[in-house]
VEXPAFI-924009 format. One line per 4 residues: number of its first residue (from 1); for each residue x, y, z of N, C-alpha, C, CB. Coordinates in steps of 0.001 Angstrom, whole numbers, plus 500000, padded with zeros to 6 digits. Glycine has a CB too. Example, Ala and Ser with C-alpha at 12.3 -4.5 7.8 and 13.67 -1.06 7.14 Angstrom:
BEGIN
1	513190,494310,507800,512300,495500,507800,513200,496700,507800,511308,495527,509046  512850,497750,507080,513670,498940,507140,512900,500030,507870,514084,499402,505725
***
This chain:
BEGIN
1	090541,236544,026300,091485,237014,027411,092552,237138,026687,091723,236125,028657  093112,238011,027412,094368,238875,026712,095551,239066,027923,093753,240632,026116  096426,238333,027965,097567,238523,029347,097863,239779,029251,099076,237649,029381  098069,240714,030375,099086,241970,030356,100345,241938,030600,098805,242859,031155
5	100955,242532,029394,102782,242380,029535,103541,243212,030860,103596,243193,027945  104155,242366,031571,104669,243454,032610,106417,243531,032541,104106,242951,034324  106723,242721,031614,108450,242986,031348,108684,242263,030203,109592,242413,032579  109445,243209,029207,109776,242306,028025,111346,243007,027466,108339,242388,026694
9	111913,241608,026802,113318,242482,026482,113306,241082,025278,114997,242747,028092  114843,240835,024934,115438,239953,023742,115425,238662,024273,116952,240325,023232  115114,238471,025383,115466,237320,026521,114179,237071,026979,116503,237748,027834  113644,237498,027584,112641,237183,028680,111290,238038,028310,113280,237620,030250
13	109832,237144,028567,108783,237831,028552,107764,237637,029573,108332,237694,027465  107760,238352,030643,106583,238220,031636,105197,238816,031479,106995,238733,032799  104228,237916,031544,102872,238216,031740,102277,238092,032731,102236,237738,031114  101075,238965,032740,100033,238999,033982,098895,238043,033381,099377,240722,034409
17	098849,236346,033569,098095,235563,033564,096594,235749,033740,098559,234935,034234  095548,236006,032796,094150,236146,033698,093797,234677,034346,092723,236677,032634  092771,234811,035532,092464,233477,035492,091503,233198,034294,091883,233063,036815  091436,231214,034416,090931,230425,033332,091578,230628,031580,089361,230790,033427
21	092633,231283,031719,093899,230806,030555,094792,229885,031196,094938,232112,029978  094686,229132,029933,095844,227972,030001,097351,228451,029884,095628,226917,028762  098042,228241,030769,099475,228136,030817,100315,227635,029279,099726,227039,032043  099878,226229,028915,100025,225717,027767,098955,224966,027357,101067,225081,027720
25	098982,224959,025894,097676,224114,025366,097823,222791,026007,097577,223906,023639  096397,222219,025424,096193,220625,026126,095292,220461,024404,094898,220382,028272  094794,219314,025189,093676,218672,024084,092784,219244,023126,092797,218049,024679  092246,220214,024273,090908,221399,023850,091275,222242,022975,090347,222389,024995
29	092468,222766,022851,093048,223447,021654,092754,224856,021606,092573,222852,020407  092416,224961,023001,091861,226627,023608,093169,227548,023507,091262,226646,025576  093009,228581,023471,093959,229724,023779,094931,229345,025111,093019,231142,024090  096135,229406,024709,097128,229638,026125,098084,230453,025916,097876,228419,026699
33	098576,230923,026914,100120,232162,026927,100691,231665,026387,101075,232645,028085  101383,230057,026006,102195,229810,024808,101831,230098,023605,102479,228691,024695  100502,229904,023306,099974,230259,021794,099618,231720,021509,098639,229443,021465  099316,232635,022763,099412,233919,022775,100275,234664,022421,099270,234219,023577
37	101953,233756,023109,102707,234752,022925,103341,234387,022033,103349,235192,023831  103399,233208,020777,103898,232777,019605,102951,233501,018687,103969,231229,019462  102200,234120,018752,101185,234790,017569,101544,236215,017950,099283,234423,017673  101966,236988,019428,102307,238258,019604,103760,238289,019268,101968,238748,020954
41	104911,237464,019347,105981,237264,018932,106144,237574,017302,106236,236005,019365  105163,236603,016429,105194,236376,015068,105079,237861,014380,104007,235341,014655  103946,238331,015339,103587,239992,014682,104725,240690,014979,102213,240932,015394  105139,240784,016013,106157,242205,016441,107550,242106,016059,106275,242492,018102
45	107928,240271,016051,109233,240584,015033,109022,239933,013861,110690,240097,015546  107838,240178,013227,107405,239414,011522,108528,238560,011259,107283,240625,009979  107911,237394,012067,109089,236145,011560,107359,235082,011577,111020,235511,013251  107851,234748,010192,106704,233612,009235,106694,232208,009555,107051,233507,007586
49	107747,232008,010172,108257,230308,010674,108053,230344,011903,109886,229748,010488  108818,229266,012439,108317,228610,013527,108563,230140,014618,109285,226936,013906  108478,229887,015627,109019,230842,016800,109158,230280,018354,108003,232084,016881  110186,230316,019001,110741,229651,019973,109868,230389,021255,112445,229784,019932
53	109029,229345,022201,108227,230307,023281,109034,229213,024434,105999,230399,023212  109977,229627,025414,110327,228795,026289,109156,228949,028127,112129,229211,026330  108485,228086,028031,107773,227986,029569,108083,227282,030575,106629,227615,029590  108755,228239,031142,109657,227686,031968,109069,227252,033374,110732,228629,032096
57	107955,227733,033598,106934,227153,034894,105472,227816,034199,107410,227982,036893  104764,227250,035245,103104,227574,034602,102546,227809,036003,102111,226067,033602  101258,228567,035768,100351,228382,036696,098861,227602,035927,100137,229911,037388  098291,226809,037449,096712,226478,036951,095656,227396,036506,096034,225896,037957
61	095365,226773,036062,094181,227131,034770,093374,228435,035444,092821,225557,034403  092980,227929,036876,092256,229150,037771,092879,229827,038323,091468,228920,038711  094138,230117,038035,094918,231060,039048,095244,232188,037935,096462,230287,039891  095441,233007,038595,095652,234445,038018,097465,234768,038406,094357,235745,038960
65	098080,235945,037734,099477,236366,038034,100283,236260,037122,100040,235780,038982  101683,236080,037652,102924,236697,037060,103443,235311,036654,103973,237683,038133  103701,234802,035358,104386,234047,034681,105373,234575,033555,103538,233272,034258  106479,233599,034015,107556,233956,032946,107999,232892,031895,108810,234351,033668
69	108398,233734,030646,108465,232900,029417,109952,233533,028747,106920,233123,028334  110638,232363,028090,112116,232566,027463,111878,232882,026195,113118,231330,027492  112552,233851,025922,112346,234031,024101,113649,233034,023241,112671,236158,023549  114549,232672,023927,115402,231739,023264,116030,230403,024385,116673,232730,022604
73	116452,229630,023337,116743,228659,024164,117808,228323,025422,116883,227989,023407  118573,229151,025355,119546,229459,026080,118988,230563,027356,120637,229997,025076  118105,231260,027240,117453,231861,028107,116741,230946,029124,116648,232671,027453  115928,230140,028468,114734,228956,028855,116216,227791,029769,113622,227944,026750
77	117068,227353,029282,117584,226770,030063,118363,227528,031426,118263,226084,029277  118882,228584,031514,119234,229080,032588,117875,229741,033375,120355,230017,032244  117132,229988,033093,115725,230199,033879,115442,228912,034522,114410,230617,032889  115055,227525,033623,114957,226540,034641,115463,226103,035374,114790,225875,034508
81	116857,226354,035432,117690,225944,036115,117538,226526,037538,118818,226147,035487  117086,227988,037750,116963,228875,038718,115623,228077,039424,116802,230516,038136  114845,227533,038756,113155,226785,039149,114116,225721,040133,111860,225747,037373  114790,225181,039154,115113,223783,039859,115344,223799,041036,116138,223107,039431
85	116726,224980,041189,117679,225200,042526,116960,225679,043355,118875,226087,042479  115783,226575,043115,115170,227153,044206,115624,228605,044220,115495,226404,045489  116459,228910,043173,116817,230604,043461,115721,231653,042699,118541,231025,042735  114826,231297,042564,113641,231860,042172,112444,232446,043547,113030,230640,041219
89	112693,233386,043752,111280,233768,044981,109971,234098,044354,111562,235261,045998  109039,233569,045020,107660,233609,044668,107183,234206,045435,106994,232595,044522  105963,234801,045538,104792,235420,046627,103686,235203,046040,104799,236992,047016  102751,234622,046384,101082,234174,046286,100542,235116,047150,100599,232540,046821
93	099311,235482,046850,098074,236169,047403,096987,235050,047467,097572,237468,046440  096502,234584,048503,095403,233801,048818,094343,234157,049633,095790,232835,049267  093255,233892,048803,091841,234182,050322,091270,232862,050398,090166,235503,049960  091288,232570,051853,090840,231145,052306,089580,231108,053002,091833,230505,053223
97	089034,230136,053085,087934,229985,053984,088563,229517,055634,086869,228765,053247  088269,230277,056576,088642,230111,057852,089692,231080,058148,089034,228777,058105  090639,230787,059453,091957,231250,059676,093139,230474,060170,091833,232158,060450  094448,230329,059793,095234,229622,060184,095657,230006,062066,096316,229779,059039
101	095904,229033,062879,095651,229028,064029,097071,230161,064416,095500,227404,064637  097767,230160,063628,098713,231607,064198,099065,232461,062683,100620,231015,065167  099195,233849,063015,099590,234915,062267,100272,234642,061178,100241,235715,062918  101721,233906,061375,102638,233240,060730,103259,232021,060701,103270,233739,060790
105	103722,231677,059981,104542,229999,060037,104593,229367,059001,103945,228890,060881  104672,228119,058577,105923,227688,058000,105065,225893,058051,107715,228162,059169  104817,225536,056797,104208,224293,056474,105016,223356,055822,103131,224477,055726  105066,222365,056086,105969,221106,055333,105190,219467,055161,107496,220844,056432
109	104787,219631,053971,104154,218409,053423,105165,217428,052576,102959,218881,052487  104677,216190,052099,104810,215607,051116,104091,215349,050379,105171,214947,051220  103550,215430,048789,102630,215484,048345,102606,214380,046948,102451,216854,048254  101711,213953,046474,101619,213058,045327,100541,212949,044480,101780,211934,045689
113	100491,212986,043434,099769,213550,042199,098799,212197,041820,100981,214063,040814  097503,211963,041811,097144,211074,040726,097014,211557,039645,096144,210451,040862  097572,211142,038398,097217,211790,037375,096033,211232,036401,098356,211955,036759  095437,210257,036565,094028,210138,036356,093012,210709,036858,093743,209226,036505
117	093071,211478,037569,091993,212013,038535,092450,213813,038471,092167,211128,040392  094184,213727,038162,094584,215402,038515,094158,215912,039541,094147,216404,037627  094362,215096,040756,094430,215577,041943,095396,215317,042857,093510,215358,042405  095951,216268,043699,097071,215919,044787,096814,215519,045821,097803,216775,045160
121	097325,214585,046796,097122,214217,048182,098487,214676,049102,096837,212549,048234  098166,214510,050544,099528,214689,051588,099597,213078,051721,099269,215726,053395  100713,212986,051839,101523,211690,052090,102252,211811,053253,102486,211331,050995  102802,210602,053783,103531,210346,054574,105028,210549,054174,103169,209232,054931
125	106011,211163,054814,107016,211341,055015,107604,210225,054356,107207,211591,056201  108610,210675,053389,109251,209217,052326,108425,209069,051041,109060,207477,053174  107116,209432,051259,106575,208848,049734,106043,210624,049580,104924,207132,049693  106084,210479,047808,105629,211769,047143,106867,212751,047185,104290,212440,047934
129	106686,214458,046691,107618,215065,046996,107354,216214,047868,108185,215309,045981  108694,216491,048101,108403,217415,049531,108064,218593,049026,109673,217671,050633  107325,219441,050359,106973,220898,049856,107143,221809,051010,105436,221046,049277  106863,222803,050344,107448,223789,051960,107012,225347,051571,109706,223785,052306
133	106340,225879,052218,105499,227058,052052,105307,227796,053399,104129,226649,051459  106230,229186,053369,105729,230310,054707,104402,230933,054378,106863,231741,054958  103851,231145,055241,102554,232079,055201,102769,233156,056100,101186,231352,055622  101800,234241,055864,101231,235439,056836,100119,235947,056587,101973,236558,056915
137	098989,235921,057484,098189,236607,057670,097826,238018,056877,098401,236643,058718  097620,238407,056136,097446,239668,055466,096204,240656,056427,096927,239267,053753  095131,239921,056267,093544,240343,056509,093170,239297,056521,092694,241191,055581  091617,239844,057509,090502,238527,057558,088963,239319,057821,090924,237224,059139
141	088454,238570,058129,087194,239074,057934,085756,237999,057237,087582,240291,056989  084832,238109,057972,083381,237043,056919,084026,235830,056745,082844,237637,054990  084536,235349,057875,084821,234066,057562,085981,233510,056917,083974,233743,056959  086844,234668,056301,087979,234168,055381,088920,235140,055680,087682,234060,053781
145	090068,234499,054986,091546,235271,055775,092183,235486,054358,092777,234082,057091  092967,236353,053868,093733,237021,052950,095386,236821,053433,093194,238608,052900  095967,235593,052925,097597,235061,053169,098213,235629,052215,097974,233459,053093  099914,235589,052893,100803,235827,051789,101573,234514,051962,101712,237257,051853
149	101583,233905,051056,102397,232515,050319,103510,232677,049884,101837,231910,049156  104933,232438,050289,106105,231924,049912,106606,230374,049823,106814,232519,050654  106359,230145,048662,106400,228944,048275,108079,228662,047891,105310,228782,047095  108965,228005,048751,110243,227223,048108,110359,226164,047714,111125,227102,048694
153	109215,225448,047281,109103,224425,046317,108074,224803,045319,108790,223127,046946  107961,223810,044031,107089,223877,043267,106248,223002,042396,107473,224457,042825  105195,222133,043446,104674,220986,043257,103523,221535,042734,104591,220071,044369  103368,220323,041743,101582,220658,041430,100653,220937,042105,100888,219827,040996
157	099433,221852,042197,098659,221998,043142,099210,222315,044471,097984,221008,043150  100147,222833,044696,100893,222645,046292,100050,223470,046726,102587,223064,046699  099881,224348,046475,099494,225814,047777,097764,225479,047877,099869,228118,046908  097246,224905,046897,095745,224205,047344,095666,223178,047752,094833,224026,046512
161	096647,222340,047970,096212,220896,048360,097118,221539,050234,097196,219047,046970  098170,221853,050109,098556,222310,051924,097474,223412,051997,100504,223135,052380  096912,224451,051631,095825,224769,052398,094939,223964,052924,095229,225447,051875  094227,223171,051909,093046,222788,051997,093046,221137,053019,092518,222760,050358
165	094756,221033,053209,095060,220252,054401,094920,220329,055823,096009,220116,054360  094705,221366,055944,094522,222359,057039,093633,222936,057540,094978,223124,056937  092024,222731,056630,091096,223165,056478,090934,224631,056319,090567,222690,057229  091615,224866,055308,091946,226335,054809,091447,226236,053079,093912,226745,055054
169	090461,226007,052768,090340,225963,051137,090715,227027,050615,089043,225757,050558  091237,227067,049386,091060,228533,049005,089525,228407,048329,092394,229161,047829  089077,230225,048457,087583,230180,048129,087582,230320,046368,086663,231612,049015  086854,229445,046113,086546,228948,044999,086856,227784,044672,086866,229556,044245
173	087915,227235,045281,088690,225906,044769,087674,224750,045104,090285,225625,045607  086726,224833,044090,085613,223330,045091,086580,221829,044581,083135,223056,044115  087472,222148,043793,088146,220814,043469,088570,220204,044860,089496,221014,042443  089302,221343,045885,089688,220832,047053,089136,221500,048486,091086,220878,046956
177	087547,221569,047865,087086,221919,049469,086213,222819,049597,088112,222413,050373  086593,223793,048710,085621,225116,049073,084320,225164,048965,085865,226178,048362  083457,226041,049358,082167,226210,049579,081364,227259,048811,082080,226420,050829  082327,227940,048434,082075,229191,047904,082604,229205,045925,083084,230347,049061
181	082150,230176,045205,082301,230128,043968,082519,231624,043657,081179,229422,043296  083609,231730,042887,084430,233087,042095,083895,232751,040648,086485,233099,042164  083671,233704,039892,084137,233988,038708,084748,234720,037960,083689,233971,038343  085794,234212,037056,086804,234880,036406,085737,235980,035124,088036,233507,035667
185	086467,236677,034957,086107,237865,033784,085087,237220,032626,087697,238434,032902  085826,235835,032527,085276,235423,030998,083802,234570,031402,086619,234207,029991  083513,234890,032918,082511,234390,033481,082463,233006,033754,081593,234710,032859  083566,232141,033904,083848,230684,034197,084575,230923,035476,084742,229814,033016
189	084809,229771,036306,084953,229823,037630,086407,229963,037777,084353,228666,038335  087025,230574,038973,088293,230619,039087,088514,230588,041028,088841,232082,038131  089641,230715,041115,089955,230563,042629,090661,231552,043176,090673,229420,042949  090634,232016,044217,091315,233416,045052,092680,233029,045296,090577,233854,046662
193	093629,232565,043878,094763,232480,044444,095944,233416,043227,095017,230732,044747  096603,234043,043338,096969,234914,042732,098961,234917,042811,096058,236126,043356  098925,234842,041690,100876,235134,041754,101435,236566,041988,101696,234771,040130  101715,237102,042979,101578,238341,043038,102984,238945,042675,101023,238700,044330
197	103848,238143,042648,105517,238724,042404,106407,237583,042387,106151,239780,043686  107224,237873,041352,108248,236713,041250,109742,237558,040641,107559,235323,040009  111118,237274,041434,112016,237945,041617,112958,236539,040936,112133,238630,043192  113747,236917,039719,114676,236402,039431,115909,236679,038773,114292,235810,039102
201	117011,236145,038543,118217,236675,037917,117749,236332,036322,119773,235871,038519  118350,237453,035588,118382,237901,034320,119122,236608,033603,119144,239388,034205  118747,235935,032647,119358,234583,032098,120983,235358,031364,118000,233654,030628  120905,236285,030933,122104,236971,030400,123090,237741,031231,121681,237830,029504
205	122038,238703,031789,122887,240314,032569,122998,239804,034033,121703,242179,032578  122709,238459,034530,122680,238151,035982,122188,239137,037084,123962,237841,036317  121498,240292,036746,120724,241316,037436,119710,240660,038253,120081,242293,036485  119260,241147,039533,117863,240386,039878,117202,241499,039263,117379,239986,041604
209	115652,240864,038727,114865,241112,038352,113496,240811,039145,115111,240752,037375  112653,241648,039651,111550,241878,040524,109969,242251,039335,112126,243376,041691  109382,240910,039537,108000,241645,038913,106978,241634,039550,107499,241184,037768  105804,242402,039415,104988,242463,040380,103664,242242,039705,105140,243682,041141
213	102674,241776,039914,101554,241856,038981,100252,242079,039528,101475,240715,038240  099511,243110,039021,098237,243491,039996,096908,242604,039775,097777,245107,039715  096276,242834,040320,094963,241846,040439,094339,242188,039725,094168,241688,041515  093274,241260,038884,092219,241832,038043,090861,242246,038735,091921,240841,036993
217	089843,242728,037856,088941,242962,038528,087952,242016,038743,088565,243881,038163  088313,240489,038428,087233,239448,038841,088317,238768,040457,086850,237946,037115  089526,239301,041087,089916,239051,042173,088991,239677,043140,091175,239376,042260  088588,238504,044110,086957,238456,045129,087842,240353,046202,086708,235857,046905
221	088715,240642,046475,088287,242021,047023,087996,242766,046242,089068,242689,047710  088048,242928,045097,087734,243860,044225,086059,244021,044508,088226,243400,042695  085424,243519,045086,083705,243570,045194,083498,244330,046275,082855,242118,045427  082908,245327,046650,082333,246143,047335,081824,245361,049015,081171,246671,046312
225	082472,245396,049745,081784,244313,051355,082470,243377,050954,079891,243722,051677  083415,242916,050608,083780,241313,050249,084422,241063,052024,085352,241049,048539  084687,241884,052634,085498,241458,053971,084408,241716,055248,087065,242529,054188  083073,242042,054940,082370,242619,056028,082569,243581,056395,082351,242151,056909
229	082842,243754,058148,083106,244755,058763,084489,244662,059310,082156,244963,059638  085314,243480,059332,086782,242955,059692,087406,243298,058453,086971,241281,060081  088408,244100,059040,090141,243685,058164,090848,243674,058673,090872,244330,057230  092245,243472,058363,092984,243057,059184,094242,244098,058369,093023,241306,059338
233	095539,243622,058002,096422,244433,057333,096573,244850,055958,097329,244018,057552
***
């Protein structure tokens, strides 16, 4: 799997992560965005030694879309601050089973992660981490809906859990209740969640940078007849 380069300068690199690729390496030793970027920068800038790669946020393995990395520690610190303070704007696309009761709205929850099972659950207020997301229905058909999601927090599995809690599991997300299966380009399973857009302030120039990530061929809507005979906007 090869990420698509969406933006690059001396301070930042923005990639379109394929579904199924790790953001950061783990005990499996499989390729990740970090290892790919390390090799890419070593070749491009002819650096024989260690290469700094600042992963300032990440996507779950079965999720595709835009990921921002920093080339210097200074840039990484400034970009991490923007994520921590909520100054980064994020837009996701999700295809879910079912349909929300309203065409648009906002959901607020508290989430708690079980690290032993790598699952997240919704808890009562005052327990776990606060999570908020605004949603809008973009299309619907064949018992599914396509949503635009704008989270103002960045919790582990946040969108997957908030949707599943409302009876709207993301298509392909068997961990959180989906009954459907979606295959990624490498033949492994993926979920119908795509980080579509990211807007941040450039860490040295201060300019607003908006990056949009196109979907790849394994995005469910790419299949003919996916929505059946009914579609929305």
